C-alpha angles and dihedrals in degrees: 000000000000122000133208090248094059116097089357117186123181089221095055116112113227121199136171109271113243098181105029133127117262088230096054124078096198139016111200111210094176143328092287102037134057134171117212134201103209098186098079098065104002104049091120089060097043100026125231098297135127116270092241091056090051090051093052093046105037115010108051092132097040091221100090093057091049090054094043094051091046087056094046090049091051091046089055091052095049093049087056092233116186137187092259091059092045090053089049090053093052091045091053090054090053090052092049090051090053098255088136096041134302090254093060093039091051098052100031096101088055090069120090115256094246090052093049089052092050091053094044095053092047092047090051090054092048094049092051094046132087093210108051099161098105101047093094091064093042091056094046092051091053095046100046129043100221123030142148138186123216124184118205110202097194091062097026089231135138121221115204108195116200114184094217136090119275095246121169086252097049090047092051090049095052092043089058095042087050093048093048100040116015119102102239089210091071126068116242132189119188113213119199131206098329117055128209121270116254118205110235093025110094096190091063096046099069116137112249092013103081142067129231112232114236103184 
């Protein structure tokens, strides 16, 4: 997909696209003229209305749309927008619409912006990769300060230790990360705040600083 900020020229004439695909933002007719579909990224500005209705209501002269699209293109450039951020924005819309499960879509807006961005970028990397197995651990390490992963061969179980309190928010965050990234064929146990004691590792065997496994 091409965007209004690509190959931007101050002399270019922008107009509202009359015959343009709903999946394209611009249709370049020449170096000096460009049709724009505003409803892909700028629906909040224009409202969810048909382009012909927008023309009849707002763009009779053809000058206002040109000025406005120039402004939006320059705003994109000033923000430093890139293709990865655009992909992340589209991916977030898909999540909200339930493309990755109604559970994730329903609670997505409860997450902090910085945490949503971490998940989005890791999910993008996973979707574009042919080896997606390690992205759960990558996301956990970016979301929490101190973490570790232990595999217990005798029970065929992974223990993910997170040195933070099991708050409602942290649990929600881990539930979403697990849903999106964990391999459901493997057993997983999330351990909060206090880790399990490991025989032979003195740092993990401190009194009042360990949990007792009850599995």
